[in-house]
C-alpha positions in Angstrom: 20.9 -9.9 -10.0 18.2 -11.5 -8.1 15.7 -9.2 -6.7 16.3 -11.1 -3.2 20.3 -10.6 -3.5 19.4 -7.1 -4.2 17.2 -7.0 -1.6 20.0 -8.9 1.1 22.5 -6.1 -0.2 20.6 -2.9 0.8 19.5 -4.1 4.1 22.9 -2.7 5.3 22.0 1.3 5.6 25.8 2.3 5.0 25.3 0.8 1.6 22.2 2.0 0.9 23.3 5.4 1.2 26.1 4.5 -1.6 23.2 3.8 -3.7 21.7 6.2 -3.1 24.4 8.4 -3.6 24.6 7.0 -7.3 21.0 7.0 -7.9 21.2 10.9 -7.3 24.1 11.2 -9.9 26.5 9.4 -11.1 29.4 9.7 -9.2 33.3 7.9 -8.2 33.6 5.6 -5.7 35.1 8.6 -3.7 32.5 11.0 -4.2 29.8 8.0 -3.6 31.6 7.4 -0.3 31.8 10.8 0.7 28.3 11.3 0.4 27.2 8.1 2.1 29.9 8.4 4.9 31.8 5.2 4.4 35.2 4.8 3.0 36.3 4.1 -0.3 36.5 0.4 -0.2 33.6 0.1 1.2 32.0 1.9 -1.1 34.1 -0.3 -3.8 32.5 -3.3 -1.9 29.0 -2.2 -2.2 29.0 -1.0 -5.8 30.7 -4.1 -7.3 28.2 -6.9 -7.2 26.0 -4.2 -8.0 28.1 -3.5 -11.5 28.4 -7.3 -11.7 24.4 -7.9 -12.3 24.0 -5.5 -14.1 22.4 -2.7 -11.8 24.4 0.2 -11.6 27.0 0.5 -14.7 30.6 2.2 -14.5 31.4 5.0 -17.2 34.9 5.7 -17.1 35.2 6.4 -13.3 32.0 7.2 -12.4 28.8 4.5 -11.3 25.7 5.5 -12.1 22.2 3.3 -11.0 20.7 2.0 -14.4 16.6 2.8 -13.3 15.8 0.5 -15.9 17.4 -2.5 -14.3 15.7 -1.7 -11.0 12.7 -1.7 -12.3 12.9 -5.5 -13.7 14.1 -6.5 -10.2 11.2 -5.2 -8.8 9.1 -6.6 -11.1 10.4 -9.9 -9.4 9.5 -9.7 -6.3 6.4 -11.1 -5.5 3.1 -9.1 -6.3 0.1 -9.1 -3.9 -2.8 -10.8 -4.2 -5.4 -9.0 -6.5 -8.7 -8.0 -4.7 -11.0 -10.4 -4.0 -13.9 -10.6 -6.6 -16.9 -9.3 -4.3 -14.7 -6.5 -3.2 -15.0 -5.0 -6.7 -18.9 -5.7 -6.9 -21.1 -2.8 -7.5 -18.0 -0.2 -7.7 -17.6 1.6 -11.2 -14.6 0.8 -13.1 -12.6 3.9 -12.3 -12.9 2.7 -8.5 -12.0 -0.6 -8.8 -9.0 0.5 -10.2 -8.6 2.7 -6.8 -9.7 -0.8 -4.7 -7.0 -2.5 -6.8 -4.3 -0.3 -5.3 -5.6 -0.5 -1.7 -6.9 -4.4 -1.4 -5.6 -7.5 -1.2 -7.7 -10.2 -1.2 -10.2 -9.1 0.9 -7.8 -6.7 2.8 -7.3 -3.3 2.8 -3.3 -3.1 3.3 -3.3 0.5 3.9 -6.2 3.4 4.7 -5.4 5.9 1.7 -3.8 9.2 2.7 -5.4 10.9 0.0 -9.2 11.9 0.4 -10.9 10.9 -3.1 -9.6 7.2 -3.0 -10.1 6.9 1.0 -13.5 7.6 -0.2 -14.0 4.9 -3.1 -12.4 2.9 -0.4 -15.3 4.0 2.3 -17.8 3.9 0.0 -16.6 0.3 -0.7 -16.9 -0.8 3.0 -20.6 1.5 3.3 -21.8 -1.3 0.7 -21.6 -4.1 3.5 -23.8 -2.1 5.8 -27.2 -2.7 5.1 -29.9 0.2 4.9 -32.4 0.3 7.4 -30.7 -2.0 10.0 -29.1 -0.7 13.1 -25.8 -1.6 14.4 -24.2 -1.8 18.0 -20.6 -0.9 17.8 -19.2 -4.0 18.5 -21.2 -4.8 15.2 -19.9 -2.6 13.2 -16.2 -3.1 14.2 -16.6 -6.7 13.6 -17.6 -6.1 9.9 -14.9 -3.6 9.6 -12.0 -5.4 11.5 -12.4 -8.3 8.5 -10.8 -5.7 6.2 -8.1 -3.8 8.3 -7.0 -4.0 12.0 -7.7 -0.5 12.2 -11.4 -0.6 12.7 -11.7 2.5 15.0 -10.6 4.6 12.0 -12.6 3.4 9.7 -15.4 3.8 11.5 -14.8 7.2 12.5 -14.0 8.1 8.8 -17.3 6.3 7.8 -19.4 8.7 10.3 -17.2 11.8 9.4 -17.7 11.2 5.6 -21.3 10.7 6.0 -21.9 7.4 5.0 -23.1 6.5 8.7 -24.8 7.9 11.4 -24.4 6.9 15.2 -26.7 8.3 18.1 -25.4 6.7 21.5 -25.8 3.0 21.5 -26.3 2.3 17.0 -24.8 3.0 13.8 -27.1 2.9 10.5 -26.3 3.8 7.0 -26.3 7.6 6.0 -24.8 7.8 2.6 -23.5 5.8 0.1 -25.1 4.1 -2.9 -26.9 0.4 -2.2 -26.0 -2.6 -3.7 -26.7 -6.0 -2.9 -23.5 -8.0 -2.5 -23.0 -11.8 -1.1 -22.5 -12.5 2.8 -23.5 -8.8 4.0 -23.8 -8.8 8.0 -26.8 -8.5 9.5 -27.7 -5.9 12.2 -30.7 -5.8 14.5 -33.9 -4.2 12.6 -34.8 -0.9 12.8 -37.4 0.4 15.3 
């Protein structure tokens, strides 16, 4: 079975419930149907192509999801692009591993929920803000928008975590490491 075929099969919530039932524990078709709230016939229609595709095993009357086969299917799915090389510049190897999880090319695909991982992302974003330069809000927004559409959250996190400081009209670097990166932004010089 190809990953695309599996995905088409699980797009229906009832079928997904059947698969979830046999993923939780080996079950007969009747048990899977009861757990999913579908008819036994519908459960069998869902399970049959999965058995044929090698994703579910039938052992006697019970059906069991084969986790390794599911992992192999996932490996067939398109993978996101790795982070652009300049995203990793100036970062430690451990930080690069975190960035690889959250960046695809130059884009931040997700703002990390975990503070420690978010700190790594913020440290990287702060590298684009030149020390000693004052930026107006539009310039900071434009800089952050290159990475993620929710630039306002990124700006707030950068201020809250001490990477940026601000007064009523300007933002400037107040924390984080300093590195020279290609293509760094320029703002208005500090007074």
